[in-house]
C-alpha positions in Angstrom: -43.4 32.1 -5.1 -47.3 32.3 -6.0 -49.7 31.9 -2.8 -52.3 29.3 -3.2 -54.9 31.2 -0.9 -58.0 30.0 -3.2 -57.1 26.0 -2.8 -56.5 26.8 1.4 -59.8 28.8 1.5 -62.1 26.2 -0.6 -60.7 23.3 1.4 -61.4 25.4 4.4 -65.3 25.8 3.1 -65.6 22.0 2.3 -64.5 20.8 5.6 -67.1 23.4 7.3 -69.7 21.9 4.9 -70.3 25.1 3.7 -71.6 25.9 -0.2 -70.7 28.5 -2.0 -74.3 29.9 -2.1 -74.3 29.7 1.7 -70.9 31.5 2.1 -71.6 34.1 -0.6 -74.8 35.3 1.5 -73.1 35.2 4.5 -69.8 37.2 3.7 -71.8 39.5 0.8 -69.7 38.6 -2.3 -70.6 37.5 -5.2 -70.3 33.6 -6.2 -68.0 34.3 -9.4 -65.7 36.2 -7.4 -65.6 33.5 -4.5 -65.3 30.7 -7.5 -62.4 33.0 -9.3 -60.3 33.1 -5.8 -60.9 29.5 -4.9 -59.6 28.6 -8.6 -56.8 31.0 -7.3 -57.7 33.2 -10.7 -57.5 36.5 -8.5 -56.4 37.1 -5.2 -59.3 38.5 -2.5 -58.9 42.1 -1.6 -58.0 42.1 2.4 -61.5 42.9 3.1 -62.8 40.1 1.2 -60.5 37.8 3.1 -61.2 38.9 6.4 -65.0 38.4 5.4 -64.3 35.0 4.3 -62.4 33.9 7.1 -64.9 35.4 9.7 -67.8 33.1 7.8 -65.8 30.2 8.2 -64.8 30.9 11.7 -61.1 31.2 11.3 -58.8 33.8 13.0 -56.3 35.5 10.4 -53.6 34.2 12.7 -54.7 30.7 12.7 -55.3 31.1 8.5 -51.4 32.3 8.2 -49.5 30.3 11.0 -48.5 27.6 8.9 -47.4 29.9 5.9 -43.6 30.6 5.5 -42.8 33.4 3.0 -38.7 32.1 2.8 -39.2 28.2 2.8 -35.6 27.0 2.1 -34.0 23.6 2.1 -31.4 23.1 5.0 -28.3 21.0 4.4 -26.1 20.4 7.5 -23.1 18.5 6.8 -22.0 15.6 9.4 -18.7 17.8 10.6 -21.2 20.5 11.1 -23.9 19.2 13.5 -24.2 20.6 16.9 -23.7 17.9 19.3 -25.0 18.4 22.6 -23.7 15.9 25.7 -23.3 15.6 29.2 -22.3 12.6 31.2 -23.8 9.5 30.3 -25.8 10.9 27.0 -25.6 12.7 23.7 -27.5 14.5 21.4 -26.5 14.9 17.9 -28.7 17.6 16.4 -29.8 16.4 12.4 -32.2 19.2 11.5 -31.8 23.1 10.7 -33.2 26.1 12.9 -36.1 26.6 10.1 -37.7 23.1 11.1 -38.0 24.0 14.7 -40.5 26.9 13.7 -44.2 27.1 12.5 -47.0 24.7 13.6 -45.4 21.5 11.8 -42.1 22.2 13.6 -39.8 19.2 14.3 -36.5 18.4 16.0 -34.7 15.4 15.1 -31.6 13.9 16.5 -29.0 11.3 16.9 -29.2 9.8 20.4 -26.4 7.8 22.2 -27.0 6.5 25.8 -24.3 4.9 27.8 -25.2 1.9 29.5 -27.7 2.5 32.8 -28.4 6.1 31.5 -31.9 7.2 31.1 -33.3 10.1 29.6 -36.8 11.7 30.1 -39.3 12.5 33.1 -41.2 9.7 35.0 -43.4 12.2 36.5 -44.4 14.6 33.2 -45.1 14.6 29.6 -44.8 17.7 27.2 -46.7 18.3 24.4 -46.5 16.5 20.8 -45.5 12.9 19.7 -42.1 11.2 19.4 -40.6 8.6 16.9 -37.6 6.6 17.7 -35.8 4.4 15.1 -33.3 2.2 17.2 -29.8 1.4 15.4 -27.9 -0.2 18.1 -28.3 -1.6 21.6 -31.2 -1.6 23.6 -33.5 0.3 26.1 -36.7 0.2 27.7 -39.3 2.8 27.4 -41.2 3.4 30.6 -44.7 5.0 29.4 -46.6 6.1 32.3 -47.1 2.6 34.0 -46.1 0.4 31.1 -42.9 -0.5 30.0 -41.6 -1.8 26.3 -38.3 -3.1 25.4 -37.0 -1.9 22.1 -33.9 -3.3 20.3 -31.7 -2.4 17.0 -34.1 -2.0 14.3 -37.2 -1.4 16.1 -39.0 1.6 15.7 -41.5 3.3 18.1 -43.6 5.9 18.7 -45.8 7.8 21.1 -47.7 10.5 22.5 -45.5 12.3 24.3 -48.2 14.0 26.9 -47.9 10.7 29.0 -44.9 10.6 31.4 -41.8 8.9 29.6 -38.2 7.8 30.2 -35.9 5.8 27.7 -33.5 3.7 29.7 -30.1 1.6 28.2 -31.0 -2.0 29.9 -28.0 -3.2 27.8 -23.9 -3.4 28.2 -23.5 -1.5 25.3 -24.2 2.1 23.8 -28.0 2.5 22.9 -28.1 4.9 19.7 -31.2 5.8 17.8 -32.4 8.5 15.6 -35.3 10.3 17.3 -37.9 12.8 16.0 -40.1 14.8 18.0 -42.9 17.3 17.1 -43.6 20.1 17.6 -40.1 21.3 18.1 -40.8 23.1 21.4 -42.6 20.3 22.8 -39.4 20.0 25.0 -36.2 21.2 25.4 -33.8 18.4 24.6 -30.8 20.5 24.0 -29.9 21.8 27.4 -26.6 20.3 27.8 -23.3 21.1 26.9 -22.5 22.4 23.4 -19.6 20.6 21.3 -18.9 21.4 17.7 
């Protein structure tokens, strides 16, 4: 897999409104070298890369945090999904382990809540965002001081930092597909595992 460092560096430079001339002066490299690096014609030496990142105000850790050296597709067969359940609720994990790592990580699951059951914390939020797509039943999302009713066919999305609870208000099972990003925002899978 060929690494696309050049376009990444060009994007950072332009987002900081720096001209090639300014970068050349500050980093002590030639304009020809910088141009070739940004067009991915040559790879920068480690020293050159570190000088460029310093000029851009980006740490090496920050620059490389999204880079995956072993990218792969994960397929989880329906009968191989991990199911986490306790009395009144069930999570069926839909995404693979590699999706739960890195800056753009996410957790996806199929959620079931029995009538009257709820999940969440009315006193505390967590890092990230959430998206739910309701496929059966109805529920209330208690989001801070506000309450939203959601029904089959609805989708709902929100910032997770505000305390929130999803509560089944119907007489039937509430079912929804749910996505949380980043994956480490909250541990949804703290129940009993059945496979």
